[in-house]
PLY file of the C-alpha trace (Angstrom):
ply
format ascii 1.0
element vertex 189
property float x
property float y
property float z
element edge 188
property int vertex1
property int vertex2
end_header
-23.88 -1.63 9.93
-20.16 -2.30 9.93
-17.85 0.53 8.95
-14.60 -1.00 10.22
-12.95 -4.39 10.62
-9.54 -5.39 11.91
-7.41 -7.92 10.05
-3.86 -8.99 10.85
-3.19 -5.90 12.96
-4.55 -3.67 10.18
-7.84 -1.86 9.85
-10.26 -1.72 6.90
-12.63 1.27 7.07
-15.52 2.68 5.07
-16.41 6.32 4.57
-18.41 8.49 2.23
-16.76 11.42 0.53
-14.33 12.70 -2.05
-11.27 10.48 -2.47
-9.21 13.41 -3.76
-9.43 14.98 -0.27
-8.03 11.91 1.53
-4.94 12.41 3.65
-3.69 8.86 3.21
-0.23 7.93 1.97
-1.77 6.76 -1.31
-5.07 7.02 -3.11
-6.09 4.55 -5.78
-7.24 5.81 -9.14
-9.78 3.76 -11.10
-7.92 4.54 -14.32
-8.26 3.65 -17.97
-5.37 1.85 -19.64
-3.87 5.03 -21.13
-3.43 6.53 -17.63
-4.04 9.96 -19.15
-7.22 10.80 -17.26
-10.85 10.33 -18.08
-14.19 10.70 -16.36
-15.40 9.87 -12.86
-12.76 9.18 -10.21
-10.00 9.20 -12.83
-10.85 12.69 -14.06
-11.33 14.02 -10.53
-7.90 12.76 -9.43
-6.17 14.19 -12.48
-7.91 17.57 -12.09
-7.20 17.83 -8.36
-3.63 16.53 -8.64
-2.70 18.75 -11.55
-0.36 18.23 -14.50
2.43 16.51 -12.55
0.39 13.28 -12.48
-0.12 13.26 -16.25
3.57 14.01 -16.77
4.57 11.00 -14.67
1.96 8.77 -16.31
3.35 9.70 -19.75
6.75 8.32 -18.70
5.43 4.87 -17.78
6.47 2.38 -20.48
3.56 1.13 -22.57
2.46 -2.43 -21.89
1.33 -4.91 -24.54
-2.30 -3.67 -24.62
-1.96 -0.04 -23.64
-0.05 1.60 -20.83
-1.53 -0.45 -18.00
-3.25 -3.81 -18.56
-6.54 -4.56 -16.84
-5.95 -5.84 -13.30
-2.48 -4.28 -13.02
-1.40 -1.17 -11.09
1.34 1.47 -11.28
2.27 4.26 -8.87
3.06 7.92 -9.48
3.47 10.96 -7.30
0.28 12.73 -6.24
0.90 16.23 -7.53
-1.20 18.73 -5.57
-3.18 16.05 -3.69
-2.74 15.56 0.06
-1.62 11.95 -0.56
2.01 11.12 -1.38
1.18 8.69 -4.19
-1.53 7.85 -6.68
-1.81 4.17 -7.52
-3.43 3.83 -10.92
-5.23 0.55 -11.55
-7.37 -0.54 -14.46
-10.49 -2.41 -13.48
-12.45 -4.56 -15.90
-15.42 -3.45 -17.95
-18.42 -5.60 -16.96
-19.41 -7.79 -19.91
-21.82 -10.11 -18.15
-19.37 -12.08 -16.02
-17.95 -14.46 -18.59
-14.74 -12.58 -19.42
-12.79 -13.10 -16.15
-14.13 -9.81 -14.79
-14.22 -11.03 -11.18
-10.62 -12.28 -11.23
-9.43 -9.10 -12.94
-11.18 -6.91 -10.36
-9.64 -8.85 -7.46
-6.27 -8.53 -9.20
-6.70 -4.74 -9.47
-7.15 -4.53 -5.69
-4.26 -6.92 -4.90
-1.85 -5.21 -7.30
-2.78 -1.79 -5.93
-2.02 -2.99 -2.42
1.29 -4.47 -3.60
2.28 -1.07 -5.05
1.31 0.56 -1.72
3.50 -1.88 0.21
6.39 -1.31 -2.23
6.08 2.44 -1.59
5.98 1.79 2.18
2.52 3.31 2.51
0.90 2.94 5.92
-2.50 4.01 4.56
-4.31 3.74 1.24
-7.74 4.86 0.04
-9.75 3.04 -2.64
-12.78 4.08 -4.65
-15.25 1.42 -5.79
-13.30 0.26 -8.85
-15.22 -0.46 -12.09
-18.69 0.30 -10.70
-19.19 3.59 -12.55
-18.70 3.84 -16.30
-17.41 0.23 -16.44
-20.82 -0.97 -15.12
-19.56 -3.71 -12.73
-22.54 -4.54 -10.45
-21.89 -2.75 -7.14
-22.92 -5.63 -4.87
-20.66 -8.10 -6.66
-17.80 -5.58 -6.85
-18.06 -4.79 -3.12
-17.83 -8.49 -2.21
-14.77 -8.94 -4.42
-13.11 -5.77 -3.10
-13.71 -6.59 0.57
-12.51 -10.18 0.20
-9.40 -9.23 -1.80
-8.39 -6.54 0.70
-9.14 -8.71 3.74
-7.09 -11.61 2.33
-4.19 -9.30 1.43
-4.12 -7.74 4.90
-4.25 -11.16 6.57
-1.28 -12.34 4.50
0.91 -9.21 4.36
-0.14 -7.34 7.52
0.23 -4.09 5.59
-0.73 -1.38 4.86
-1.90 -0.59 8.41
-5.03 1.20 7.19
-7.17 0.65 4.08
-10.05 2.99 3.47
-12.88 2.53 0.98
-14.13 6.00 0.08
-17.58 5.77 -1.48
-18.98 8.77 -3.29
-22.69 8.11 -2.67
-24.69 7.10 0.39
-26.17 4.24 -1.66
-22.73 2.79 -2.45
-21.68 3.20 1.18
-24.76 1.24 2.29
-23.85 -1.62 -0.06
-20.28 -1.78 1.28
-21.60 -1.66 4.87
-23.83 -4.68 4.19
-20.90 -6.57 2.65
-18.53 -5.68 5.49
-20.94 -6.76 8.25
-20.30 -10.55 8.00
-16.56 -9.91 7.58
-16.64 -7.85 10.79
-18.28 -10.76 12.59
-15.66 -13.17 11.19
-12.84 -10.90 12.36
-14.19 -11.02 15.93
-13.80 -14.81 16.00
-10.30 -14.94 14.46
0 1
1 2
2 3
3 4
4 5
5 6
6 7
7 8
8 9
9 10
10 11
11 12
12 13
13 14
14 15
15 16
16 17
17 18
18 19
19 20
20 21
21 22
22 23
23 24
24 25
25 26
26 27
27 28
28 29
29 30
30 31
31 32
32 33
33 34
34 35
35 36
36 37
37 38
38 39
39 40
40 41
41 42
42 43
43 44
44 45
45 46
46 47
47 48
48 49
49 50
50 51
51 52
52 53
53 54
54 55
55 56
56 57
57 58
58 59
59 60
60 61
61 62
62 63
63 64
64 65
65 66
66 67
67 68
68 69
69 70
70 71
71 72
72 73
73 74
74 75
75 76
76 77
77 78
78 79
79 80
80 81
81 82
82 83
83 84
84 85
85 86
86 87
87 88
88 89
89 90
90 91
91 92
92 93
93 94
94 95
95 96
96 97
97 98
98 99
99 100
100 101
101 102
102 103
103 104
104 105
105 106
106 107
107 108
108 109
109 110
110 111
111 112
112 113
113 114
114 115
115 116
116 117
117 118
118 119
119 120
120 121
121 122
122 123
123 124
124 125
125 126
126 127
127 128
128 129
129 130
130 131
131 132
132 133
133 134
134 135
135 136
136 137
137 138
138 139
139 140
140 141
141 142
142 143
143 144
144 145
145 146
146 147
147 148
148 149
149 150
150 151
151 152
152 153
153 154
154 155
155 156
156 157
157 158
158 159
159 160
160 161
161 162
162 163
163 164
164 165
165 166
166 167
167 168
168 169
169 170
170 171
171 172
172 173
173 174
174 175
175 176
176 177
177 178
178 179
179 180
180 181
181 182
182 183
183 184
184 185
185 186
186 187
187 188
């Protein structure tokens, strides 16, 4: 199974583990719109990063529907984490597919990558956004994530490394299956 592809001089990699331990320039937080922490990845990042992250999040001006609208992303420092930045993005709650969930999820990935480029990050680590408590089907989410990241890297040629850090072996296997045809495509480009 594919665990790495090259796109536009950049690399997209898969790994299993704890995103809070990543030594990338930025890690992406699958946040809720308040940006004040929650469960899953969001809670783990806030706990590991410490109070500095919450303090920075509290200073972000509130948007029209909460602090961070679905599909958007904002960056803060990373507190005690090994990364330099945390990019907080709000993925969509799965409501059956008729509420623009796919477009909003792709937007969450693109906007996170834009924040990484703005912060001059050479490397960024993503969790599987919206597939936990927000119930987005993992297979569908992995396809959207891989395509959004691949397209962004092809267009912007940055960041140099994007890592998907999957918590479970089952999620990693899904992403490996999705990445396999993209790996074959990248060989012919």
